[in-house]
N, C-alpha and C positions, 0 to 999 in steps of 0.2 A: 504494500500500500504506500503510495507516495506521501511524503511529508509536506504539509502545507507550510508556506513561508510564514514566519511570525507576523502577527498583526498587533497593532497598538490598541489597548483598551484603557478606559478610565476606571481604575480599580486600585486596590492595595493588596499586597500579599505579604505573608510572614510564615515563619516556621514556628511550630509549637511542639516541642519534643521531636518525634519523628513524623509529624503531620504537617502538610502544607495547607495553609488557609488562604483563600481568596475572598476579599471583602468587596462587594459591589453595592452600588446605590447611587442615588442622584447627588449632584453637587450639594454640599452642605449637610448631607445625611449623617456625617460623623465617621466616615471610613478611617481617616487618620487617627482620630481620637480613640476609636475602638481598637485599632491596631496597637497603638501605644499602651493602652490599658491591658490588652491581652499579653503583650510582651512583658510588661511589669508583673502581671499576675502570675504568669507561668514561671518567670524567673524567681519570684518569691517562693514558689513551690519547689525550687531546685531543678527545674526543667530547662533544657536548652531552649531558647526562644530568640529569634532574630528577625528583623525586617528583611524582606526581599526588595520591595520597592513600594513607594507611596505615590498615589495619584495616577501614575501611568505605568503600564506593564506591556511587555511584549509577550504574547501568548502563542503557543503552537501545540498541536497534538502530535504525540510520538507513541505509536503502538497502542493507542487507546488511552494514554495517560496525558493529562494536561500539564504542560511545563510553562512556568512564568519566569521571565527574565527581567532584570533591572535595566532600564535604558541608561546608557553611559552618562547622559547629561544630568540625570537626577539620582544616580546611584549613591546610596549612603546619606540621603536627605529625607527627613520626615517633617511634614508640616505640623507645627505645634500651634493650636488655636490661640490667636491673639499675639503670637510672637513671629511666626513665619517659619520657613524651612530651617531645620537644625540638623547638624551632622549626627549620624547614628550608625553603629555597627550594622553591617548587612551581609547577606549572602547574595551571590550573583544570580542564582536561579533556584527554583524548587519545583518539585512535582506536587500538584494540588490534589488533596484528598477531600476537602470540604469547601463549598462555596457558601459564605455567609452573606445573605442578601438583606440589606437595610431597606425596610419598607415601611409604609404608613401602618400604624397599629391595626387599623381596620382591615388591612389586606392580609393579615397573618392568619394562618390556620391554627387551631388550638393544638393539634397533635401532628407532628411532621416527621415521625421516626424514619419513614422510608422515602422521603422526598428526594428527588434528583433533578438535575438540570443538565442540559447538553451545551457544551461550550467547545468550539473548535473541533467538533466531531467526537468529543469525549464525554461520557456520562459521569457526572460528579455528584456525590452526595450533597444535598443542599439543606440549608436552615435559614428560615426567614426570622429576623428579629426586628423589633421596633427601632426605627431610626432615632438617633439621639438618646437612646436609653442604654448607656454603657453598662450599668450595674446588672440589668436583666440580661443583656447580651453576653457578658462575661460568664454568668452562671449557665446560660443556655449552651454556649460553645463548650464549656468545660464538661457539662453533662453529656453532650453529643459525642465528645471525644473520650468520654469515660476517664477523665483526668481527676486525680486527687480524691476529693471527698465523694466523687461519683463512681468510684470503682466498686 
């Protein structure tokens, strides 16, 4: 199967333990804020956690797996609300295991255990969380990944 060339999308990606997370949502939905909160939360639990890229990503499908890469122009930068882009340790790329979609609370389904989304020809587990609700999103992502207190 031929590999599609990478395409640029408006999203944020990070690693949490051995899982790659893709955060999508409208501008201002809180992608950067959630990514920074997740990185801090997972690190506080002693797990490896690192940004891949904030705001823009190159994505491509490879053998049914979605790979995200940091664009060189923004690699190692994360937008901090009210301050602007700040340097942060990062990984150049990650295989994505879960897509966290920031949506209006009214659009969320109550139970989403088996939700998936197709991106770049790859089927990825999906989780909708309310935009701008970092506390609930961190708990939902941790539960979905069976991390720490959710084991």
